[in-house]
C-alpha positions in Angstrom: -122.0 -82.1 44.1 -121.4 -80.6 47.7 -124.1 -78.8 49.1 -124.1 -76.7 52.3 -127.5 -75.9 54.2 -127.1 -73.2 56.9 -129.9 -73.4 59.4 -131.3 -76.7 61.2 -135.0 -75.7 60.7 -137.8 -76.8 58.9 -136.7 -75.2 55.7 -133.0 -76.0 56.0 -133.6 -79.8 57.2 -136.4 -80.2 54.7 -134.4 -79.3 51.6 -131.3 -81.0 53.2 -133.0 -84.1 53.6 -134.3 -84.2 50.0 -131.2 -83.1 48.3 -128.9 -85.5 50.2 -130.9 -88.5 48.4 -128.7 -87.6 45.2 -125.8 -85.2 46.6 -123.3 -84.8 49.4 -125.1 -82.2 51.9 -123.4 -80.7 55.1 -125.7 -78.9 57.3 -124.2 -75.9 59.3 -125.8 -74.6 62.5 -124.4 -72.9 65.9 -126.6 -75.4 68.0 -124.8 -78.2 69.2 -127.3 -80.4 70.1 -129.2 -80.0 66.9 -125.6 -80.8 65.1 -125.6 -84.1 67.2 -129.1 -85.0 66.3 -128.5 -84.8 62.7 -125.6 -86.8 62.7 -127.1 -89.2 64.7 -130.4 -89.3 62.2 -132.5 -88.0 64.7 -134.8 -85.0 63.9 -134.8 -81.9 65.8 -138.0 -81.2 64.8 -141.3 -82.6 65.4 -142.4 -84.0 62.5 -143.0 -87.9 62.1 -142.5 -88.4 58.3 -139.3 -86.2 58.2 -137.9 -88.0 61.4 -138.5 -91.6 59.5 -137.1 -90.4 56.2 -133.8 -89.3 58.0 -133.6 -93.0 59.3 -134.9 -95.0 56.6 -133.4 -93.5 53.4 -129.6 -93.9 52.4 -128.6 -90.3 52.7 -125.4 -88.5 52.3 -126.1 -86.1 55.1 -123.7 -84.9 57.8 -124.0 -81.7 60.2 -121.2 -79.5 61.8 -120.9 -76.2 63.5 -117.6 -75.1 61.7 -118.2 -73.0 58.9 -115.1 -73.6 57.0 -115.7 -77.7 57.1 -119.5 -77.0 55.8 -118.3 -74.4 53.1 -115.2 -75.7 51.7 -115.3 -77.6 48.3 -119.2 -76.3 48.3 -120.8 -76.2 45.1 -124.2 -74.7 46.3 -124.7 -73.0 49.8 -128.4 -72.9 50.8 -128.9 -70.4 53.5 -132.1 -71.1 55.5 -131.2 -69.1 58.9 -134.1 -67.2 60.6 -134.8 -63.8 59.8 -137.0 -62.5 62.6 -139.1 -59.2 62.2 -137.6 -56.2 64.4 -140.4 -54.0 65.3 -138.1 -51.4 66.4 -136.4 -51.3 63.1 -139.8 -52.1 61.3 -137.9 -54.7 59.0 -136.4 -58.4 58.9 -133.4 -58.9 60.9 -131.2 -60.2 58.0 -128.1 -60.1 60.1 -127.5 -64.1 60.0 -128.0 -64.2 55.9 -125.6 -61.5 55.7 -123.1 -63.2 58.1 -123.3 -66.6 56.2 -122.8 -64.7 53.0 -119.7 -63.2 54.1 -118.4 -66.6 55.4 -119.2 -68.3 51.9 -117.1 -65.3 50.3 -114.1 -66.3 52.3 -114.4 -70.1 52.3 -116.3 -71.0 49.1 -116.0 -67.8 46.8 -116.9 -70.0 43.7 -120.3 -71.3 45.3 -123.7 -70.6 44.3 -125.5 -69.1 47.2 -129.1 -69.5 47.3 -131.1 -67.7 49.9 -134.2 -69.6 51.2 -134.6 -67.2 54.2 -137.5 -64.9 54.1 -136.0 -61.6 53.1 -137.3 -58.0 52.4 -138.2 -56.9 48.8 -134.7 -55.5 47.4 -132.4 -57.5 49.7 -130.8 -59.7 47.1 -130.1 -56.8 45.0 -128.3 -55.1 47.9 -126.2 -57.9 49.0 -125.0 -58.5 45.3 -123.7 -55.2 45.4 -122.0 -55.4 48.9 -120.4 -59.1 47.5 -120.1 -58.6 44.0 -117.7 -62.0 43.8 -120.4 -64.0 44.7 -123.3 -65.7 42.9 -126.1 -64.9 45.0 -129.7 -65.9 44.1 -133.1 -65.9 46.0 -135.7 -68.9 45.9 -138.5 -68.5 48.4 -139.9 -71.2 50.2 -143.4 -72.3 50.8 -143.3 -75.2 53.5 -145.8 -75.5 56.0 -145.0 -76.6 59.4 -145.2 -80.1 60.0 -145.3 -80.9 56.6 -141.8 -79.7 55.7 -140.8 -83.1 54.1 -143.8 -83.4 52.1 -143.9 -79.8 50.7 -140.0 -80.5 49.8 -140.9 -83.5 47.6 -144.0 -82.1 46.4 -143.7 -78.3 46.0 -146.6 -76.3 44.8 -143.9 -74.4 42.5 -140.4 -73.7 42.5 -139.2 -69.9 42.0 -135.7 -68.9 41.7 -134.9 -65.0 41.4 -132.8 -65.1 38.2 -132.5 -66.1 34.6 -129.0 -67.1 33.7 -127.3 -70.2 33.8 -126.8 -70.7 37.4 -130.3 -69.8 37.8 -131.6 -72.6 35.8 -129.1 -74.9 37.6 -130.6 -74.2 40.9 -134.3 -74.5 39.4 -133.2 -77.9 38.0 -131.4 -78.9 41.4 -134.6 -78.3 43.3 -136.9 -80.0 40.7 -134.8 -83.1 40.8 -134.9 -83.4 44.6 -139.0 -83.1 44.1 -141.0 -86.1 43.5 -142.8 -84.5 41.1 -141.0 -83.9 37.7 -144.1 -81.6 36.2 -143.9 -79.1 39.3 -144.0 -75.5 37.9 -140.7 -73.9 38.0 -140.6 -70.1 37.5 -137.5 -67.8 36.9 -138.0 -64.1 37.8 -135.9 -61.2 39.1 -134.3 -61.6 42.4 -136.8 -58.6 43.6 -140.0 -60.2 41.8 -139.0 -63.6 43.9 -138.8 -61.8 47.0 -142.1 -60.2 46.3 -143.8 -63.2 45.6 -143.0 -65.0 49.0 -144.5 -61.9 51.0 -147.5 -61.6 49.0 -148.3 -65.0 48.9 -148.1 -65.3 52.8 -149.8 -61.8 53.2 -152.6 -63.6 51.0 -152.8 -66.8 53.2 -153.3 -64.5 56.5 -155.8 -62.2 54.7 -157.8 -65.4 54.1 -157.1 -66.5 57.7 -158.2 -63.1 58.9 -161.4 -63.0 56.7 -162.9 -66.4 58.0 -161.9 -65.4 61.6 -164.0 -62.2 61.3 -167.0 -64.1 59.8 -166.6 -66.3 62.8 -166.7 -63.3 65.1 -169.9 -62.1 63.2 -171.5 -65.2 63.7 -170.6 -65.5 67.4 -171.7 -61.9 67.9 -175.3 -62.6 66.2 -175.7 -66.3 67.4 -175.3 -67.7 63.7 -173.7 -71.0 62.8 -170.3 -70.2 61.3 -169.9 -73.3 59.8 -173.3 -73.1 57.7 -172.1 -69.6 56.4 -168.5 -70.9 55.7 -169.6 -73.9 53.7 -172.1 -71.7 51.7 -169.5 -69.1 51.0 -167.0 -71.8 49.9 -169.3 -73.4 47.6 -168.4 -70.8 45.3 -165.5 -72.4 43.1 -163.7 -69.1 43.3 -163.3 -69.5 47.0 -163.3 -73.0 47.8 -163.9 -75.2 50.6 -160.1 -75.0 51.9 -157.9 -72.7 54.4 -160.9 -71.7 55.8 -161.2 -73.2 59.5 -161.5 -70.4 62.2 -158.9 -70.0 64.8 -157.5 -67.4 67.6 -155.7 -65.6 64.8 -152.8 -66.5 62.5 -149.5 -67.0 63.8 -146.3 -69.1 63.3 -143.1 -68.9 61.7 -144.0 -66.6 58.8 -147.5 -64.9 58.4 -147.2 -62.3 61.3 -143.6 -61.2 60.2 -144.0 -61.5 56.6 -147.3 -59.3 56.7 -145.6 -56.8 58.8 -142.7 -56.7 56.5 -144.5 -56.5 53.4 -146.6 -53.5 54.9 -143.1 -51.8 55.9 -142.3 -52.1 52.1 -145.4 -50.0 51.3 -143.9 -47.4 53.2 -144.5 -44.8 50.3 -147.0 -46.9 48.3 -150.8 -46.1 49.0 -152.6 -49.0 50.6 -155.4 -50.0 52.7 -155.5 -53.7 52.4 -152.0 -54.6 54.0 -152.5 -52.6 57.1 -156.1 -54.1 57.6 -154.6 -57.6 57.4 -152.0 -56.8 60.1 -154.6 -55.1 62.2 -157.2 -57.6 62.1 -155.4 -60.3 63.8 -154.8 -58.1 66.8 -158.8 -57.2 66.5 -159.5 -61.2 66.4 -157.3 -61.9 69.5 -159.0 -58.9 71.5 -162.3 -60.4 70.6 -161.8 -63.9 71.9 -160.0 -62.8 74.9 -163.3 -60.6 75.8 -165.3 -63.6 74.9 -163.3 -65.8 77.4 -163.3 -63.0 80.1 -167.3 -62.8 79.7 -167.5 -66.3 81.2 -165.8 -65.1 84.4 -163.3 -67.7 84.7 -161.1 -68.1 87.7 -158.4 -70.7 86.1 -157.9 -70.8 82.6 -156.1 -73.8 81.1 -154.1 -73.6 77.8 -154.0 -76.9 76.0 -150.8 -76.6 74.0 -149.0 -73.6 72.9 -148.0 -74.7 69.5 -150.2 -73.6 66.6 -151.0 -76.8 65.1 -150.6 -80.9 65.1 -147.3 -82.0 64.0 -145.4 -78.8 65.1 -143.2 -77.8 67.7 -143.1 -74.1 67.2 -145.1 -71.8 69.4 -143.2 -68.6 68.3 -145.9 -65.6 68.1 -149.0 -68.3 68.2 -152.1 -66.5 68.7 -152.7 -68.6 71.9 -149.8 -66.8 73.6 -151.5 -63.5 72.9 -154.8 -64.7 74.3 -152.9 -65.6 77.6 -151.3 -62.4 77.7 -154.6 -60.5 77.5 -156.4 -62.7 80.2 -153.3 -62.4 82.7 -153.6 -58.7 82.1 -157.1 -59.1 83.6 -156.2 -61.0 86.7 -157.1 -64.3 85.5 -154.8 -67.5 86.9 -153.4 -69.2 83.7 -151.8 -72.6 83.6 -150.3 -74.2 80.7 -150.0 -77.9 79.4 -147.3 -78.0 76.8 -145.3 -81.3 76.6 -142.3 -79.7 74.8 -141.5 -77.3 77.5 -138.9 -78.2 80.0 -139.8 -75.5 82.5 -141.9 -75.2 85.6 -143.2 -71.7 84.3 -143.9 -70.2 81.2 -144.1 -66.3 81.0 -145.2 -66.3 84.8 -147.6 -69.0 84.1 -147.5 -72.5 86.0 -146.6 -75.5 83.5 -148.6 -78.7 84.4 -147.3 -81.7 83.1 -150.0 -84.2 83.3 -153.3 -83.2 80.7 -155.5 -84.5 83.8 -154.2 -82.0 85.9 -155.3 -79.3 83.4 -158.7 -80.6 83.3 -159.1 -80.7 87.2 -157.5 -77.4 87.6 -159.0 -75.2 84.7 -162.4 -73.9 84.5 -162.1 -73.2 81.0 -159.7 -75.0 78.7 -158.7 -73.2 75.5 -157.2 -74.8 72.5 -156.6 -73.4 69.3 -157.3 -76.6 67.5 -159.4 -79.8 68.9 -157.9 -82.8 70.3 -159.1 -86.3 71.5 -157.3 -85.8 74.4 -160.0 -83.2 75.7 -163.0 -85.2 74.5 -164.0 -86.1 78.0 -164.5 -82.6 79.2 -166.2 -80.8 76.4 -167.9 -78.4 78.8 -164.7 -76.9 79.5 -163.4 -76.5 76.0 -163.0 -73.3 74.2 -162.2 -73.4 70.8 -163.1 -72.0 67.5 -162.0 -75.1 65.5 -164.8 -76.0 63.2 -163.2 -78.6 61.0 -160.8 -80.4 63.4 -158.0 -79.6 61.0 -155.3 -76.9 60.7 
């Protein structure tokens, strides 16, 4: 079977890699550098296991920037392009998904289209009406940054928005690519599948927000947050997981998915969804104020990325802290090895972690790292457990 995967990101490359173990996979991306890297078996993403998988496994995998080459003769096309939240429209920008679907209709009209990009509730139904000749399905992805390969090999569940024969073939294809034959496979309506994705990520954001607000309370009353969190988590209905305080939720999915779900609530009464979105701003304001209360002259940022094993710092909470500090006149310097620039948002970028330690009065780090163990008095973090 020939499978085309559009978008060389965590979702696209993770799925392409596991599918290429059994099928002929062609990746499509407008970034020529990423295309070259995939063809050279070099991972464009900062994920060690995925990088190793590409060079050690016998994969039928190649990449191109030409749509006709990717789509011609394809049995399945997986769309994994970015759908950023547009604050002006109060909606996801789905233009890349729509553009790819139109290209598939032109070059491979008989192919089964599987959308894995996150989309608004109701989008698949509208796209089917626009392109009635195409077989279009939505199958949400639940990957975590830094563990894309493991999450493709060991998915928590496989959801397919459809119940006909083609939908069942998609479910079988994704199950075959996993290493867990007992993975639950759920077939739903397309709109229900879209809602599953948004509600799942919003619940995760709510959990992050809850433990962050618990931490804010403990800080304000000079209490030990770890003891409270562990006592709360011993209730088996809550559990000792996904409970590590941070500066706020960020990354590719949670900020935009929560806002998109809230937009879908336009005519539906709600309180919790709006509070989840607002709570992240409140947390970052609280953290920035706490740092400012220490009256630093120079604040150093140790890494812009959200967590270890990721190269993503889009909408990372530490950036929002940085903006708040700069607005109050604090000098901010940034240590981020993935940056190839001398400045980042008008902040000096330092190349050496030793320079960061020497220059900064306070070093803020969303997550602890052994690199900073020798300057514990300078480190500001809310990381309790040393994990994501």
